N, C-alpha and C positions, 0 to 999 in steps of 0.2 A: 524629331529625335527625343525631345524631353517627354512627349506623350508616350512614346514607346518605352522609355525607361520607367516612367511612373506606372504604366500598365503592367510591365514585367514585374516590377516591385510589388504591386498590388496582388498579382496572381501568385507570387512567392509567399506573401504574407497569408493570403487565403488558404494556400496549400498547407502552410505550417500550422495555421489555426485549426484546420480540419484535422490534420495529423494529430495535434495535441488532444483534440476532443476524442478521437478514436483511442489514443493511448490512455487517456483518463478513464474512458469507458472500460477498457481492459483492466486497469488498475482497480476500478470500482468493483467489477465482477469478481476479480480474485479476492479482494477484501471481503465482500459479502459472502462468498462461497467458502473461504478458507480461514478468515480471521474474525469475523463479526460474532461468531458463536462465543468467543471469549472477550474480545475487545468491545463488542456492541457496535451497532450501527453509528453511534455517536463517537467512537474511539475512546470512550471514557472508562473502559474496563467494566462495562455494565451488561455484557452478554450473559446468557444462561449458564455458561460454564466459568464465569469470571472468578468466582469464589471457591472453585473446586480444584485449583491448582495451588501448589506450595512452592514458591511464593505466589500470592494472588496475582491475577492479571493486571498489569500496569495500565495507567491512564496514558493514552498516547496523544491526548489533546493539549498537553501542557506546552508552554513556551520552551521549556528545557528540552523536551523531546523534539520539538520542531527545530531547535537549534542543532541537535544532533543530526537530524535528517539532512539539514543544510550543510553542515560542516563535514559530514562523511556520507555523501550521496551514494546510496546503494549498499554501503557497508553494513549499516544497521539492519536493513531489511534482509540482505542475504545471510547475515550472521545468525539471524533468528530462523529463517526458512531452511537453511542448509546445515543446521546444527551438527557439526562433525563429531562432537563428544558429549553427547547427552540427548535424552529424548523426553524432556519435560512436557513438550507439546503433544507428541504421540502418546505419552503415558497418560496425560490428562484425558485425551480423547478416548483411549482404550478403556480407562477406568470408568468412563461415563457412557460407553456403548456407542460412540460416535465413530462412524466409518466414513472417511473421506475417500473419494475416488483417487486413484493415482494421478499425479500431475507431473509433467515433465517441465521443469522451470527453464525458461529462456532468459538470457540476459535482459532482454526487452521487458519481460514480465516483471522482473525485479525493479527496473527503472520505472515502469508504469505504476507499480504498487507504491513506490516511493513518492512519485509525483502525485498520485491520488491522495495519499495521507497528508502530504505537505499542503495541498490545496484545501483539504477538509479542515485541517487544524487552523489554517488562516481564516476560513469562514466562521469557525466556532469561537474565535477569540473576541 
């Protein structure tokens, strides 16, 4: 009985770890394709368009930003991505001739992007 419980628990943990890796991969792909041009691969606001927006692109690798991601999971990411009343990001892209393909955001994409950034900030500290 104990072996069955531990085996089941092990499979559950493995499935969770594999799922987390897949989600992190999705978050990384989204970040690289849609965010790194401004925020840079290092999340420090060092991308090629970082200084072409007003205000300049923020550094996402700070402890303060990590705390915001933790305290408001998904809210920070979705508020930037789904900007209901402003187009700073699209304006910066248009003014610099950058055309991103259309993307239909799913709730899971927002979660994955949040998780990816949280993980990357932790690695870089």
